[in-house]
C-alpha positions as CSV (number, residue, x, y, z in Angstrom):
1,M,0.0,0.0,0.0
2,I,1.3,3.4,-1.0
3,Y,0.9,6.5,1.2
4,L,1.7,10.1,0.3
5,D,1.7,11.1,3.9
6,K,3.4,9.1,6.7
7,P,0.9,6.6,8.0
8,D,0.3,5.9,11.7
9,A,2.7,3.5,13.5
10,W,5.3,4.1,10.8
11,N,8.4,1.9,11.3
12,P,10.5,1.8,8.1
13,A,12.9,-1.2,7.7
14,F,14.9,0.6,5.0
15,E,14.8,3.3,2.3
16,A,14.8,2.7,-1.4
17,V,15.0,4.6,-4.6
18,G,13.5,4.4,-8.1
19,C,13.6,6.4,-11.3
20,F,11.4,6.8,-14.3
21,I,13.8,7.3,-17.2
22,E,11.8,8.7,-20.1
23,Y,12.4,9.1,-23.8
24,E,9.7,10.6,-26.1
25,G,6.8,9.5,-23.8
26,E,8.2,6.0,-23.1
27,I,9.7,4.8,-19.8
28,F,12.6,2.4,-19.3
29,L,11.6,-0.9,-17.6
30,L,13.6,-3.9,-16.5
31,H,12.3,-7.5,-16.4
32,R,13.3,-9.2,-13.2
33,Q,14.9,-12.6,-13.2
34,D,12.7,-15.4,-12.1
35,H,14.8,-16.2,-9.0
36,K,14.6,-12.6,-7.7
37,P,11.8,-11.5,-5.2
38,E,8.8,-10.8,-7.4
39,G,10.5,-12.5,-10.2
40,N,9.2,-12.2,-13.8
41,T,7.8,-8.8,-13.2
42,W,8.7,-5.4,-14.7
43,C,10.0,-2.4,-12.8
44,A,11.8,0.9,-13.1
45,P,15.5,1.0,-12.1
46,G,16.1,1.3,-8.4
47,G,16.9,-0.5,-5.2
48,K,17.8,-0.1,-1.5
49,I,19.9,2.8,-0.3
50,D,23.2,1.7,1.3
51,T,24.1,2.8,4.8
52,G,25.4,6.4,4.7
53,E,24.4,6.9,1.1
54,S,22.1,9.7,0.0
55,P,19.0,9.0,-2.2
56,L,20.7,10.8,-5.1
57,A,23.9,8.8,-4.8
58,A,21.9,5.6,-4.5
59,I,19.8,6.2,-7.6
60,I,22.9,7.1,-9.7
61,R,24.5,3.8,-8.5
62,E,21.4,1.7,-9.1
63,I,20.8,3.1,-12.6
64,R,24.4,2.5,-13.5
65,Q,24.4,-1.1,-12.0
66,E,21.1,-2.1,-13.6
67,S,21.2,-0.4,-17.0
68,G,24.8,0.9,-17.6
69,F,23.4,4.4,-18.0
70,D,25.6,7.0,-16.4
71,I,23.3,9.9,-15.5
72,P,24.8,13.1,-14.1
73,P,23.3,14.3,-10.8
74,D,22.0,17.5,-12.3
75,K,19.9,15.5,-14.8
76,L,17.9,13.7,-12.1
77,N,14.8,15.3,-10.7
78,Y,13.7,14.4,-7.3
79,I,9.9,13.9,-7.4
80,R,8.9,12.9,-3.9
81,E,9.2,10.6,-0.9
82,I,6.5,7.9,-0.8
83,Y,5.6,5.7,2.2
84,V,5.2,2.0,1.4
85,R,3.6,-0.5,3.7
86,Y,3.7,-4.2,3.0
87,S,2.4,-6.8,5.3
88,R,5.9,-7.7,6.5
89,F,7.6,-4.3,6.6
90,D,7.4,-0.6,5.9
91,F,9.9,1.4,3.7
92,V,10.5,4.9,2.3
93,Y,10.7,5.1,-1.5
94,H,12.4,8.1,-3.1
95,L,11.1,8.6,-6.6
96,F,13.2,10.3,-9.3
97,H,12.7,11.2,-13.0
98,T,14.9,12.0,-15.9
99,E,14.5,12.4,-19.6
100,F,16.9,11.3,-22.4
101,S,17.3,13.4,-25.5
102,E,18.0,10.2,-27.5
103,K,17.0,6.6,-26.9
104,Q,19.9,4.6,-25.4
105,N,20.6,0.9,-25.4
106,A,21.1,-0.6,-22.0
107,S,23.7,-2.9,-20.7
108,I,21.7,-4.7,-18.1
109,N,23.0,-6.8,-15.2
110,Y,21.7,-10.3,-16.1
111,S,22.1,-11.6,-12.5
112,E,19.2,-9.3,-11.6
113,H,17.2,-8.7,-14.9
114,K,16.6,-10.7,-18.0
115,A,15.5,-8.0,-20.4
116,Y,14.5,-4.4,-20.8
117,C,12.1,-2.4,-22.8
118,W,10.8,1.1,-23.5
119,A,7.0,1.4,-23.0
120,T,4.4,4.2,-22.7
121,P,3.1,4.5,-19.1
122,E,-0.3,3.2,-20.4
123,K,1.4,0.1,-22.0
124,A,3.4,-0.4,-18.8
125,L,0.2,-0.6,-16.8
126,A,-0.9,-3.6,-18.8
127,M,2.4,-5.5,-18.0
128,P,3.0,-7.6,-15.0
129,L,4.6,-5.0,-12.7
130,I,6.4,-5.3,-9.4
131,Q,4.1,-4.6,-6.5
132,D,2.9,-1.0,-6.4
133,E,4.8,0.1,-9.5
134,D,1.4,0.7,-11.2
135,V,0.4,3.1,-8.4
136,C,3.7,5.0,-8.8
137,I,3.2,5.2,-12.6
138,K,-0.4,6.5,-12.2
139,L,0.7,9.0,-9.5
140,F,3.6,10.4,-11.5
141,Y,1.9,10.5,-14.9
142,G,-1.5,11.6,-13.6
143,I,-3.3,8.5,-15.0
144,K,-6.6,7.6,-13.3
């Protein structure tokens, strides 16, 4: 469950980051390996923030590790902090966005992901997405 305001009895186990990388109305998505948690689903690049790491440093690292894209800090826009509550734990999700001026081919980390694609937000919503990715897409892109 996604919250825009901190819910009652909030006890985050960790913080994570994610980024919508966009090119001409399409977003970059990664297809998770079957053996990963929520395997065989699609997601935006992201992951957990390491101890002592800022959200900005974490998203730069995660994007580089997962896609090979090297995005300068000044090209990443911080969107907002989102509060996520799962049945087993809570966490803070820092959402970023960037736009490419030209479509890039990714060099993905095959230990984590098996493929990537560029898809419109509407097309992405029809794909099997990682838990709550649909809510984030709808929130950011204003889709009802």
